[in-house]
N, C-alpha and C positions, 0 to 999 in steps of 0.2 A: 777521297780522289772524284776529281771532275771532270767529266768531257767537255771537249771544246772540238765541236763541226765546223770547220767549213764550210762552205758550197758552194762555186760557182753559180749565174743564174741558165736557166736553158739559153738556146742559142734562139738568138734575136736577128726579127728580120733583115738587119743591117747586116749581121754574125752571117748570113747566108748568102746576101750581097756583097761580100766578103768592101765592106767599109769601114771607115776609122769614124765609131759610132759618140765614145765621148761621153758629158754629159746632154748628149739629144737623149728624149726621151722614148724609146722606138719600145716599139713591141714582141712580144714571140711570136717567131715564127714557131710554124706546128707540130718541127721537129725539136721544137726548144720544150711546148709545153708536153711531147710526150716524156722529154729527157727531163722533168719537173716529175710524171706521174712513177719514172722508173728510177729515181733518185729519192722520193717520197715509201718506195716498196724496201728498198735500200737500210732505209732508214728503223722501219716500223719497230723493230724489238729495242726503242732507245727510249729514253723519257729526258726531257727538257725541264725547264725551270724557266724561260725567258730565250726570249729570240729576236737579233741585231741583221736590220737592214737595210736599206740606201734610203734616197728618195725618190727616188727611178722604178720607172714602172715594171722594168724587167726581171729585179731581184724581185720589188713588194707580189709579184706576179707569179712568182718561184718559189717563193716562199707559202705565200695562201694557198697553191698546189700541196705541197708537202705538210701543212699544217690540215686541209680539208681532206685530203684522203685518209690522213689517223686519226682524226678525228682528235685532234690536239687542241687545248682550246689555253692557250698560255700568253704572257705577255707579248708584244712584240714592240721593240722601239724602233724607229726608221730618224736617220740622223746622216746629213749632208757630207757629216766625214769620212758617209763608207762608200761615197760614187763612183764610178767609175774615173781613172783620170782625163782631166779635162783634156784634148787633144786638139784645142786651139783652131788655127787654119785650116787644120787636116780632116775634121768631123766634117762628113757627110762628103767623103774623098774619095775613089774608091783604089785601096792599097798597090794593084796592078799599076795604077796609071803612075800612082806616087812612085814607088817603086821605076817606071820609065822614066819620068821624068828625072827624078833628083841621085838616081842610084843604088843599090845592094847596098852599100854602105852606109850610107846616111839614111836609108830605108830603117834597117836594123837599128842604131843608135836611136834614133827617135823611139821604134816602136820595143827596143829591148834594152837599154844603155839606164843606169842608174841616175846617170846626172844629168841629162843630156835633154830640154825639153824640146818640142817640135814647138812652130814658132806661133808663139800668142800661145801657146799653151803650159801643162802640166808634164816636170819631169816625171819618173817613180821617188826618186828624191824627195819632191814639194810635196808626191802624193802619199806619202808616211808620213812628211810637218803632220797630216790634220787625221790619219791615223792613227799614228801609234800613241798622240797624246792620249784618244777616243780608247782605245783599245784595254789603255792602261787603266784609267778614271771611270773604267764603266766596267769593261766585261775581263778584266782579272778583275777586280774586285767582286765580282760573282764569281768568277773560279777558287776567287780565294777562302769567298762563303759553300763553298761546298758545290754549285748551283752546274748545270747542263748547261749550256749553252749552243741556241746554232744560230749559226751568221752568216746569211743568203746575201751575198756580195757579187764581185765586178771579178775581171783577170785580174787588176794591174791595185784593185787597194785587202783585193788580199795576198799580190805577190809581194805589195811592202810588207804587211802583216808574217806573213811565212819566214820573207826575207831575217827580220825579228827577229821570229820562232828559232829561227832551228840557226840564225846567226851563219846569214852566207854573207860571202865575200861582194863585194861589187860586181868582182869578175863572176861566178856563180850563180848572180843572180839573173843575168845574161843570156841561161839557157833554161833556167824556170818557168814553166808557161801550164797556168793552173786550168782542165779542162773545162767544159762546162757539164753541169751537173755530175757528179762524178764530188762526193764527201770524203773530206781528207779530217782524219780524227786524231785529237792530241787528249792524253791524258796528262794532268796534273795531277801534282802534286799539295799541302793546304801551303803551302811556303811557293806556288805560280812557277814550280821545274817540272819542267815536262818530264815524263816518264816513261810514256810511247808514245809511238806514232801510227798511224797506215793508213792507208786506201781506200776506200770502197768501191774497186774496180770491176768490171762485166757487172753479169748479169744477179 
């Protein structure tokens, strides 16, 4: 049996300011740093063999806090395949302002739909096209080799992965939101099949 633990980075400064972030490299907010420390406590009884993260600071910093708090020294792989969805022309824009300009329906399509991309950006489908090959080539291989894997990434790169893992439809994934700093834990057998899932909410 192997464990895959997925964590969305702690709240970023632009999460706090309600802005579309995407590939803009912003830092964690003070609250996001607290979330990372809280996540570390939730995972203190776990043992990991390897960790993966994106090349964006908010995910890297969250992972570093988790590792440092638990005094873990494990290999860390950073790859842009795990980056947040690229939001194109919306990056840096306030979400409420975009909603006012384009309307609730279009806003939700850009934020939550599977195959509608914001202007100049990626849809969730586009994000999945880079996340899933990376997952299958590296992370799933580790899991099949009975390694426990920690992945710290982003709301949409993790939505794409959870959609695949849980076999969600395009309609179901609209309602999927990955909260910041909350571990999603999947147990795998040696064939790469999920045998259990739990979410470590609360303290």
